[in-house]
Backbone as CSV, one residue per row, in Angstrom:
resi,resn,N_x,N_y,N_z,CA_x,CA_y,CA_z,C_x,C_y,C_z
1,MET,-28.975,49.870,-188.742,-30.277,50.076,-188.121,-31.349,49.440,-189.015
2,THR,-32.236,48.685,-188.441,-33.274,48.009,-189.215,-34.515,48.885,-189.336
3,ALA,-35.150,48.758,-190.478,-36.366,49.526,-190.728,-37.584,48.691,-190.369
4,ARG,-38.575,49.360,-189.797,-39.834,48.717,-189.435,-40.934,49.343,-190.289
5,THR,-41.681,48.526,-191.008,-42.750,49.028,-191.867,-43.968,49.365,-191.004
6,VAL,-44.428,50.605,-191.128,-45.580,51.046,-190.338,-46.830,51.262,-191.195
7,LEU,-46.650,51.455,-192.490,-47.780,51.549,-193.419,-47.462,50.730,-194.665
8,HIS,-48.393,49.869,-195.040,-48.270,49.081,-196.267,-49.134,49.741,-197.339
9,GLN,-49.144,49.172,-198.536,-49.899,49.742,-199.650,-51.375,49.959,-199.295
10,ALA,-52.017,48.973,-198.701,-53.437,49.099,-198.359,-53.665,50.207,-197.329
11,ASP,-52.739,50.365,-196.387,-52.848,51.419,-195.370,-52.748,52.804,-196.012
12,ILE,-51.818,52.941,-196.953,-51.639,54.225,-197.643,-52.885,54.554,-198.456
13,THR,-53.415,53.573,-199.166,-54.633,53.788,-199.963,-55.802,54.187,-199.072
14,ARG,-55.963,53.503,-197.945,-57.039,53.843,-196.997,-56.866,55.265,-196.468
15,ALA,-55.645,55.615,-196.109,-55.376,56.963,-195.572,-55.695,58.031,-196.611
16,LEU,-55.298,57.814,-197.850,-55.566,58.799,-198.904,-57.056,58.898,-199.212
17,THR,-57.756,57.782,-199.145,-59.207,57.803,-199.359,-59.889,58.605,-198.254
18,ARG,-59.481,58.364,-197.006,-60.054,59.121,-195.881,-59.747,60.609,-196.012
19,ILE,-58.498,60.940,-196.336,-58.109,62.347,-196.505,-58.960,62.988,-197.606
20,SER,-59.182,62.276,-198.696,-59.996,62.813,-199.802,-61.399,63.174,-199.327
21,HIS,-62.023,62.278,-198.572,-63.364,62.557,-198.056,-63.339,63.733,-197.073
22,GLU,-62.308,63.813,-196.249,-62.189,64.927,-195.301,-62.009,66.257,-196.037
23,ILE,-61.244,66.249,-197.112,-61.051,67.473,-197.905,-62.387,67.937,-198.477
24,LEU,-63.139,67.006,-199.075,-64.437,67.376,-199.653,-65.402,67.876,-198.592
25,GLU,-65.423,67.219,-197.460,-66.312,67.643,-196.381,-65.935,69.027,-195.868
26,SER,-64.654,69.241,-195.651,-64.167,70.525,-195.148,-64.452,71.663,-196.130
27,ASN,-64.311,71.371,-197.428,-64.488,72.386,-198.468,-65.932,72.490,-198.944
28,ARG,-66.794,71.611,-198.422,-68.197,71.534,-198.874,-68.278,71.281,-200.375
29,GLY,-67.514,70.281,-200.806,-67.472,69.935,-202.226,-66.114,70.257,-202.818
30,SER,-66.053,70.178,-204.132,-64.760,70.350,-204.790,-64.638,71.645,-205.586
31,SER,-65.610,72.530,-205.483,-65.522,73.770,-206.259,-64.389,74.650,-205.735
32,ASP,-63.661,75.238,-206.662,-62.536,76.135,-206.368,-61.452,75.473,-205.522
33,LEU,-61.262,74.176,-205.696,-60.275,73.424,-204.929,-59.076,73.105,-205.815
34,ILE,-57.875,73.381,-205.301,-56.637,73.059,-206.007,-55.728,72.291,-205.062
35,LEU,-55.234,71.143,-205.521,-54.236,70.384,-204.779,-52.863,70.754,-205.324
36,LEU,-51.976,71.204,-204.450,-50.603,71.516,-204.861,-49.648,70.594,-204.121
37,GLY,-49.047,69.684,-204.852,-48.092,68.766,-204.266,-46.722,69.411,-204.151
38,ILE,-46.042,69.109,-203.049,-44.684,69.599,-202.852,-43.737,68.495,-203.317
39,PRO,-42.909,68.784,-204.335,-42.033,67.742,-204.868,-41.162,67.137,-203.790
40,LYS,-40.944,65.930,-203.901,-41.180,65.050,-205.020,-42.385,64.162,-204.724
41,ARG,-42.436,63.564,-203.564,-43.513,62.622,-203.287,-44.861,63.298,-203.015
42,GLY,-44.835,64.547,-202.612,-46.090,65.268,-202.416,-46.861,65.429,-203.711
43,VAL,-46.148,65.549,-204.829,-46.800,65.657,-206.134,-47.485,64.330,-206.480
44,ILE,-46.808,63.233,-206.206,-47.403,61.910,-206.457,-48.649,61.731,-205.599
45,LEU,-48.553,62.100,-204.321,-49.703,61.970,-203.427,-50.845,62.888,-203.856
46,ALA,-50.531,64.095,-204.322,-51.574,65.013,-204.815,-52.287,64.400,-206.011
47,ASN,-51.532,63.767,-206.903,-52.158,63.115,-208.063,-53.048,61.958,-207.632
48,ARG,-52.607,61.202,-206.649,-53.448,60.108,-206.147,-54.713,60.641,-205.484
49,LEU,-54.548,61.675,-204.667,-55.732,62.289,-204.037,-56.679,62.821,-205.107
50,GLY,-56.121,63.462,-206.130,-56.943,63.982,-207.218,-57.736,62.896,-207.916
51,ALA,-57.107,61.735,-208.120,-57.810,60.615,-208.760,-58.943,60.112,-207.880
52,ILE,-58.709,60.045,-206.583,-59.763,59.606,-205.659,-60.895,60.634,-205.646
53,LEU,-60.546,61.912,-205.558,-61.558,62.974,-205.557,-62.345,62.967,-206.861
54,ASP,-61.662,62.715,-207.978,-62.332,62.657,-209.276,-63.335,61.507,-209.321
55,GLY,-63.050,60.431,-208.620,-63.992,59.320,-208.541,-65.226,59.650,-207.730
56,ILE,-65.072,60.598,-206.795,-66.195,61.001,-205.950,-66.994,62.123,-206.612
57,GLU,-66.278,63.150,-207.091,-66.895,64.283,-207.804,-66.105,64.518,-209.084
58,PRO,-66.500,63.884,-210.178,-65.717,63.913,-211.417,-65.416,65.308,-211.965
59,GLY,-64.143,65.483,-212.354,-63.706,66.656,-213.098,-63.585,67.967,-212.373
60,ALA,-63.725,67.999,-211.079,-63.787,69.287,-210.404,-62.470,69.752,-209.778
61,VAL,-61.559,68.846,-209.474,-60.356,69.211,-208.741,-59.188,69.441,-209.684
62,LYS,-58.491,70.551,-209.460,-57.289,70.850,-210.235,-56.072,70.459,-209.403
63,ILE,-55.024,70.010,-210.099,-53.821,69.539,-209.424,-52.614,70.246,-210.006
64,GLY,-51.681,70.596,-209.125,-50.450,71.227,-209.568,-49.297,70.831,-208.675
65,ALA,-48.158,71.472,-208.906,-46.949,71.218,-208.121,-46.367,72.553,-207.685
66,LEU,-45.853,72.593,-206.477,-45.284,73.826,-205.934,-43.873,73.544,-205.418
67,ASP,-42.872,73.974,-206.186,-41.496,73.797,-205.744,-41.149,74.897,-204.749
68,VAL,-40.578,74.506,-203.619,-40.268,75.466,-202.553,-38.766,75.649,-202.364
69,THR,-37.963,75.084,-203.256,-36.514,75.073,-203.091,-35.951,76.455,-202.805
70,MET,-36.297,77.438,-203.587,-35.703,78.769,-203.441,-36.283,79.548,-202.250
71,TYR,-37.286,78.998,-201.591,-37.899,79.639,-200.429,-37.435,79.018,-199.116
72,ARG,-36.620,77.979,-199.211,-36.163,77.277,-198.006,-35.140,78.116,-197.250
73,ASP,-35.141,77.945,-195.926,-34.176,78.684,-195.108,-32.904,77.883,-194.848
74,ASP,-32.775,76.713,-195.506,-31.584,75.886,-195.302,-30.770,75.708,-196.584
75,LEU,-30.934,76.601,-197.535,-30.195,76.481,-198.790,-28.686,76.544,-198.578
76,ALA,-28.235,77.306,-197.595,-26.799,77.388,-197.322,-26.257,76.032,-196.861
77,LYS,-27.086,75.271,-196.147,-26.670,73.953,-195.661,-26.809,72.881,-196.732
78,ASN,-27.797,73.029,-197.616,-28.088,72.031,-198.654,-28.118,72.685,-200.036
79,PRO,-26.998,73.223,-200.508,-27.021,73.954,-201.782,-27.231,73.069,-203.004
80,THR,-27.135,71.761,-202.861,-27.271,70.877,-204.021,-28.701,70.422,-204.270
81,ARG,-29.646,70.939,-203.498,-31.051,70.565,-203.696,-31.480,70.991,-205.098
82,ALA,-31.959,70.041,-205.881,-32.366,70.326,-207.262,-33.794,70.853,-207.297
83,PRO,-34.006,71.991,-207.957,-35.371,72.504,-208.080,-36.220,71.622,-209.002
84,TYR,-37.493,71.567,-208.710,-38.471,70.878,-209.542,-39.379,71.939,-210.141
85,PRO,-40.045,71.642,-211.236,-40.921,72.659,-211.829,-42.165,72.922,-210.975
86,THR,-42.545,74.186,-210.900,-43.818,74.568,-210.295,-44.842,74.593,-211.412
87,ALA,-45.981,73.985,-211.185,-47.047,73.935,-212.189,-48.353,74.342,-211.518
88,ILE,-48.789,75.555,-211.809,-50.042,76.072,-211.253,-51.137,75.881,-212.300
89,PRO,-52.271,75.308,-211.917,-53.359,75.101,-212.887,-53.822,76.412,-213.519
90,ALA,-54.323,76.310,-214.737,-54.845,77.477,-215.456,-55.877,78.186,-214.587
91,GLY,-55.847,79.481,-214.612,-56.770,80.254,-213.797,-56.140,80.739,-212.502
92,GLY,-54.967,80.211,-212.169,-54.245,80.675,-210.985,-54.868,80.229,-209.679
93,ILE,-54.388,80.847,-208.602,-54.822,80.438,-207.264,-55.667,81.483,-206.546
94,ASP,-55.819,82.663,-207.134,-56.588,83.724,-206.474,-58.016,83.274,-206.180
95,GLY,-58.411,83.429,-204.906,-59.765,83.111,-204.496,-60.065,81.628,-204.371
96,LYS,-59.091,80.778,-204.572,-59.288,79.334,-204.513,-58.878,78.785,-203.140
97,THR,-59.324,77.577,-202.832,-58.850,76.868,-201.656,-57.719,75.958,-202.100
98,ILE,-56.567,76.183,-201.518,-55.377,75.405,-201.849,-55.182,74.349,-200.767
99,VAL,-54.947,73.119,-201.185,-54.537,72.073,-200.259,-53.110,71.702,-200.635
100,LEU,-52.173,72.084,-199.769,-50.781,71.677,-199.948,-50.694,70.205,-199.572
101,VAL,-49.975,69.424,-200.355,-49.856,67.988,-200.099,-48.373,67.645,-199.976
102,ASP,-48.014,67.015,-198.850,-46.638,66.581,-198.649,-46.637,65.182,-198.040
103,ASP,-45.514,64.507,-198.147,-45.455,63.139,-197.627,-45.268,63.109,-196.120
104,VAL,-44.313,63.883,-195.585,-44.037,63.864,-194.151,-44.004,65.286,-193.616
105,LEU,-44.747,65.524,-192.546,-44.684,66.804,-191.836,-43.779,66.602,-190.639
106,PHE,-42.722,67.409,-190.578,-41.720,67.255,-189.524,-41.561,68.594,-188.814
107,SER,-40.592,69.389,-189.161,-40.316,70.645,-188.457,-41.304,71.749,-188.821
108,GLY,-41.881,71.667,-190.010,-42.783,72.712,-190.496,-42.099,73.692,-191.428
109,ARG,-40.799,73.567,-191.608,-40.044,74.530,-192.419,-40.366,74.423,-193.913
110,THR,-40.609,73.233,-194.404,-40.995,73.087,-195.813,-42.334,73.770,-196.059
111,ILE,-43.252,73.633,-195.136,-44.566,74.248,-195.302,-44.469,75.763,-195.195
112,ARG,-43.613,76.277,-194.307,-43.383,77.719,-194.246,-42.871,78.216,-195.587
113,ALA,-41.941,77.479,-196.180,-41.423,77.846,-197.497,-42.546,77.812,-198.544
114,ALA,-43.426,76.819,-198.451,-44.540,76.722,-199.390,-45.497,77.907,-199.254
115,LEU,-45.749,78.319,-198.027,-46.619,79.483,-197.813,-46.001,80.742,-198.418
116,ASN,-44.695,80.888,-198.287,-44.015,82.032,-198.910,-44.108,81.958,-200.430
117,ALA,-43.954,80.774,-200.993,-44.058,80.606,-202.437,-45.471,80.944,-202.919
118,ILE,-46.468,80.519,-202.177,-47.852,80.817,-202.543,-48.096,82.323,-202.558
119,ASN,-47.521,83.032,-201.590,-47.682,84.490,-201.554,-47.175,85.158,-202.820
120,ASP,-46.151,84.586,-203.442,-45.632,85.152,-204.688,-46.499,84.815,-205.894
121,LEU,-47.386,83.846,-205.747,-48.211,83.398,-206.873,-49.610,83.994,-206.898
122,GLY,-50.076,84.473,-205.764,-51.428,85.015,-205.717,-51.971,85.004,-204.311
123,ARG,-53.294,85.212,-204.244,-53.946,85.279,-202.935,-55.111,84.299,-202.887
124,PRO,-54.846,83.092,-202.367,-55.928,82.117,-202.260,-56.927,82.498,-201.172
125,ARG,-58.115,81.933,-201.265,-59.131,82.157,-200.229,-58.701,81.491,-198.931
126,ALA,-58.140,80.279,-199.039,-57.687,79.526,-197.865,-56.579,78.572,-198.289
127,VAL,-55.716,78.247,-197.353,-54.664,77.253,-197.585,-54.784,76.193,-196.491
128,ARG,-54.869,74.948,-196.902,-54.943,73.815,-195.992,-53.718,72.937,-196.239
129,LEU,-53.482,72.003,-195.320,-52.331,71.115,-195.449,-52.758,69.673,-195.256
130,ALA,-52.355,68.819,-196.201,-52.560,67.377,-196.093,-51.191,66.710,-196.079
131,ALA,-50.972,65.833,-195.111,-49.709,65.098,-195.011,-50.017,63.624,-194.808
132,LEU,-49.291,62.783,-195.511,-49.476,61.349,-195.317,-49.052,60.961,-193.910
133,VAL,-47.923,61.524,-193.434,-47.397,61.197,-192.113,-47.070,62.486,-191.365
134,ASP,-47.516,62.563,-190.118,-47.118,63.650,-189.216,-46.270,63.008,-188.127
135,ARG,-44.993,63.365,-188.099,-44.089,62.730,-187.137,-43.787,63.592,-185.925
136,GLY,-44.381,64.788,-185.855,-44.144,65.650,-184.702,-42.852,66.424,-184.830
137,HIS,-42.373,66.963,-183.702,-41.118,67.728,-183.616,-41.180,69.055,-184.369
138,ARG,-42.320,69.723,-184.303,-42.488,70.990,-184.998,-41.564,72.066,-184.445
139,GLU,-40.976,72.854,-185.330,-40.168,74.009,-184.948,-40.923,75.306,-185.210
140,LEU,-42.019,75.212,-185.932,-42.853,76.364,-186.266,-44.307,76.013,-185.945
141,PRO,-45.143,77.018,-185.700,-46.544,76.740,-185.341,-47.385,76.370,-186.566
142,ILE,-47.110,75.189,-187.110,-47.792,74.699,-188.309,-48.343,73.321,-187.990
143,ARG,-49.589,73.071,-188.409,-50.168,71.743,-188.220,-50.925,71.363,-189.486
144,ALA,-51.065,70.061,-189.690,-51.787,69.566,-190.859,-53.282,69.529,-190.570
145,ASP,-54.065,69.893,-191.572,-55.523,69.811,-191.475,-55.999,68.384,-191.745
146,PHE,-55.248,67.663,-192.576,-55.609,66.303,-192.968,-54.358,65.437,-192.836
147,VAL,-54.429,64.408,-192.003,-53.268,63.555,-191.733,-53.632,62.106,-191.976
148,GLY,-52.766,61.413,-192.723,-52.971,59.992,-192.941,-52.653,59.182,-191.700
149,LYS,-51.518,59.478,-191.062,-51.094,58.728,-189.883,-50.183,59.601,-189.039
150,ASN,-50.491,59.704,-187.751,-49.594,60.347,-186.793,-48.613,59.286,-186.309
151,LEU,-47.336,59.545,-186.476,-46.294,58.609,-186.065,-45.312,59.326,-185.149
152,PRO,-45.566,59.318,-183.845,-44.603,59.938,-182.932,-43.249,59.238,-183.064
153,THR,-42.216,60.016,-183.217,-40.877,59.473,-183.419,-39.887,60.199,-182.520
154,SER,-38.714,59.613,-182.390,-37.621,60.335,-181.742,-36.880,61.085,-182.841
155,LEU,-36.092,62.064,-182.448,-35.324,62.816,-183.431,-34.284,61.936,-184.117
156,ALA,-33.885,60.854,-183.470,-32.884,59.956,-184.046,-33.478,59.033,-185.112
157,GLU,-34.797,58.904,-185.125,-35.444,58.031,-186.097,-35.671,58.758,-187.418
158,ARG,-35.789,57.969,-188.468,-36.028,58.515,-189.805,-37.280,57.852,-190.382
159,ILE,-38.133,58.662,-190.986,-39.325,58.167,-191.682,-38.990,58.100,-193.169
160,ASN,-39.238,56.960,-193.777,-39.026,56.797,-195.219,-40.359,56.501,-195.879
161,VAL,-40.761,57.358,-196.803,-41.966,57.124,-197.587,-41.507,56.650,-198.960
162,ARG,-41.955,55.485,-199.330,-41.637,54.935,-200.643,-42.951,54.757,-201.394
163,LEU,-42.965,55.247,-202.628,-44.173,55.167,-203.441,-43.878,54.424,-204.734
164,GLU,-44.863,53.711,-205.208,-44.733,52.872,-206.400,-44.122,53.642,-207.578
165,GLU,-44.555,54.874,-207.778,-44.135,55.654,-208.937,-42.635,55.959,-208.952
166,THR,-42.024,56.085,-207.790,-40.599,56.424,-207.743,-39.731,55.316,-207.158
167,ASP,-40.314,54.485,-206.313,-39.520,53.504,-205.568,-39.918,52.052,-205.829
168,GLY,-40.981,51.850,-206.608,-41.406,50.497,-206.944,-42.235,49.793,-205.875
169,VAL,-42.497,50.480,-204.749,-43.285,49.878,-203.673,-43.966,50.984,-202.891
170,ASP,-45.144,50.697,-202.346,-45.839,51.634,-201.462,-45.637,51.180,-200.031
171,GLU,-44.899,51.982,-199.256,-44.715,51.676,-197.850,-44.141,52.884,-197.113
172,VAL,-44.370,52.895,-195.816,-43.743,53.889,-194.935,-43.020,53.100,-193.864
173,THR,-41.735,53.420,-193.688,-40.931,52.725,-192.696,-40.317,53.723,-191.721
174,ILE,-40.003,53.200,-190.537,-39.243,53.961,-189.532,-37.932,53.207,-189.313
175,GLU,-36.841,53.954,-189.334,-35.556,53.318,-189.006,-34.801,54.186,-188.027
């Protein structure tokens, strides 16, 4: 099966820049804002969003990582999933606005797991979701507040997000 590139490096950068502005507008600035990336590529995207936000409002956004491995409902099917470290910024999440960052929003199960993980860490004021790609096919009533690109797909298709930091190239493909 051949892959078709739907987002190139410039498209990804534009999408992240737009998402950054939407986050600031929605939050009325960057105070009490924490970006939590979901490993692996969500953490990279959270760091990129943080850098863009820092360019707009310097020094105000905190960034962390939220591993959801032990909260997933498919561990019996995928027991070899390797956990990544969770890193919550100093001061915790209580009373803060959390923006979960992930590369692809599909069934919604990863985000459900993330919400459960957040409940064990504290009580944020609000939780929002930013996804580079929303491909549809939700199994749970979850939607992204900030989306880089909506890519309607069939269940037989696969979305591949490749980022410079892990894959040597920035692109999103459908195969």
